N, C-alpha and C positions, 0 to 999 in steps of 0.2 A: 504493499499499501504506499502511495506517496507520502512523503512527510518533510518537514521543514525544519532547518537546524540551525536558522540565524544566517543560512547563506543567502545569496541571490536566488531568484525562484529557478534560474538555469541550472543549479547545483541542487535542485531538490533530486533526492534518490529513494531507491526502494528498501522498505524492510519487510524480511521474511519473518513472519510469525509463525513458528512452528509448534503445533497444537499436538498434545498427546493426552489423551483421554485413558484414565488409570481407575480401575475399581477396587484394587486393593493396594495398601501399602507397600512399597516395594524398595528394599535397602539398596538395590544397585540402580534405582532411577537416575541419579547424576550422571552414570557412566553411560548409561542408555542415551541421555540428552547428548552428553559429549560426543558421542559417535554420531548423532543424528546431525548436529550442528557442524561435525566437522564434514560430512559427507554434503551438505548442502554449500558449505563453503567452497569445498572442493568443485562440486558442480559447476557453481557460479563462476570459479575463477577460470575453467575449463570453457565454459560457454560464452562468457562476457570481458574476460581479462582483466576482472575485477571481483574482489571479495565484498558481498553486499552483508547489510549487519543481519544478523539472526536473533530474533527476540523467543528463546524458549518457554513454553508454558506447558504447564501441567494440569489439566483439570481433572481433580479427584472426584468422583462420584461415588465412593465407598461411605459405609457406614462410621467405622472405627476412627479415630481422629489420626491425623498423619503426625507420626513421630520420628520418620526417617529423616537421614541427612538430606538437606536441599542443595548441595553443593559436593563438588568432587573432593576438595582438600580434606574434609572429615574423614573420607575413605582410606586415604593415603597414609601407609604404616610410616612414622617417623619422616615427617617431609621436613623436619629441619636438615636432614643430613644432606640436602641437594640445596636449601633455601627456597624462600618464596618467588625469587626471580625464575627457578626453573620448575614449580609447581604448579599446574593447572588448578584453577579453582573457578571452573564455569558454576553458575548457579541457575536456578529457573526460577518462574514465576510460578507458585502454587494457588490454584484457585480450588478451596474446597467448597462444593456445591452445598454442603451440610450446613456449614456455617454463613452462607450470604443472606443478607437479610431479605424478608420477602414482605409484601403487603398482605394483610389479612384478607382471606376469602370473600368477607362482606364488602370489601372496598373494589367492585367490580370495575370501576375506571382505571384501577391501578394494576389490573391483571392484564396478562397477555401470553402468548405462549410460550415464552422462554420461563416466565416466573413460574408457571404450572408443571413445566417440566422439570425444574428444579425441585418444586415441592413433591410431586410423584416419585420421583427418581431418591429422595434422600430422607424424606420426612414422614411419608403416608405409610401405616402400617397394612400387612396384607388385607386385614378385615374391612378397611376403608378404601381400599383400591380402586376398587371398580367405581363407586360414586366421584372418586377423585378424576379418573379418567373421564368419566362424563363430564365433568365440568370443565376440564381440558379441552375436551371436543366443542364443549357450547363456547368457550372464551375464543377459540380457534376459528369456529364458524361466524361470531359475530365479527370478529376483526378481518375476515376474509383470509385466514392461514388454515384453513381447513385441510387444503392440498398438501400443504408443506406438512401438518400432522400426520396425515395419512402416510407420506412418503418416509417418515422415519418409524412409524409404527413399528415394523419388523426389527430394527435395532432395538427398539425401545422395548420389545417383549423379551430380548435375550437380556437386557440388562435388568429389567425385574425379576426375572425366572433366577438369575445369579443370585441378587440382591435376597429375595424372600426363599432360597433353597429350593424352588421348584422347577420341575423339568417342563422345557417348552414344547409345546404343542407339537404333534409331526405335520400338521396341516399348515398352509401358508398363511403368515400374518400380515396382510397386506394395507390394512387401514385401521383407523381407531375402533371401528365398531368391531372388528375380529376380535384387536386386542382386549376389548371390553369382555367380550365372552369368553376369552381365554383366562382371565382373571377371575370372572364368577365360577369358572370349572375348578379353579385353584381351591375354592372353599367350599365347593359341593361334594358332599359325600353320600352315594347313593344308597339307597336302601336296597332290599331284596327284590321288590316290585321294579324297581328302575332297573336293577341288574337284568332280570329278565327282558324287559324291554331293550335293553342294549344288547343282549345277546340276540334276540329275533333281527334287532336291526342290523348287526354285523351278519347273520346267516342271509337277511335279504339282498345286503351288498354283495356278498361272496357270490349269491346266485345270479345277481344281476351282470357280476363281472363275467362270471362263466358264460353266460348267455351272449354277453358281447364277444367274447374271444371265440365261440363256436360260430357266431354269425360272421367274424372277420375269417375265419378259416373255411367256412363255406363259399364265402365270396371268392376267397384265394383258388380254392378248388374249381369253382365256376371260370375264373380267368384262366386258369391253366386249361381246363376242357377245352374251350374255345381257343387257345392258342394251339392247342393239339389238332382240333378239328381243321383249323385255317391250313396248317402244316401239312396236314394229310390232303387236303384240297388241292394246295400247290403242288406236292407231287404228283397227284393223278392228272394235272393239265400238263407237268413237265413231261411225263409218259406219252401223253396224247401228242 
């Protein structure tokens, strides 16, 4: 993104914001960030002949507080042996979503897609997840951001499943309504009658799939028979 540094407008340059999303505290995160920054700078130099500034940002969405190192130097054993001049000390900006201030849900004018995503990912218990997602969808729809919310539903489903210790559903989650149905099922404990119904539905689905496969095989055999018939007629004409 263009930035100004007190230089003339012609001297404006780009800054690469390197964003890393992390769900669990990671002791080696400074080393990972150092590697990413080094790769980005090397690529910039090879492509443009200059090294553009790189701002590393770690977006932490986990529940536990981040107590790991935020720079490289604390990870180095006895850095005084080589001195600070030769010791890398790259740091990164840590954004803990769980500690970001959020407007109350009653303040509808202050809510937006970003605030509700942070709330859902970091502060809503499993029992209240479905109502919170419905509120998120309503906020996004009111602000014309429903398409953006649907686009991130798949990634959000994986994040929420990991946070609440649930297994992601086998079917595809490609919109907010599908995500809400999934979170409802995380809380749903089926009874005996429900299990019988589920077994019947599964049996019906299998029978339907078998019929589809048989129909496809029948069409394939019919096409093969037609090809054989055409080849037979062609051979007869050639003999004549």
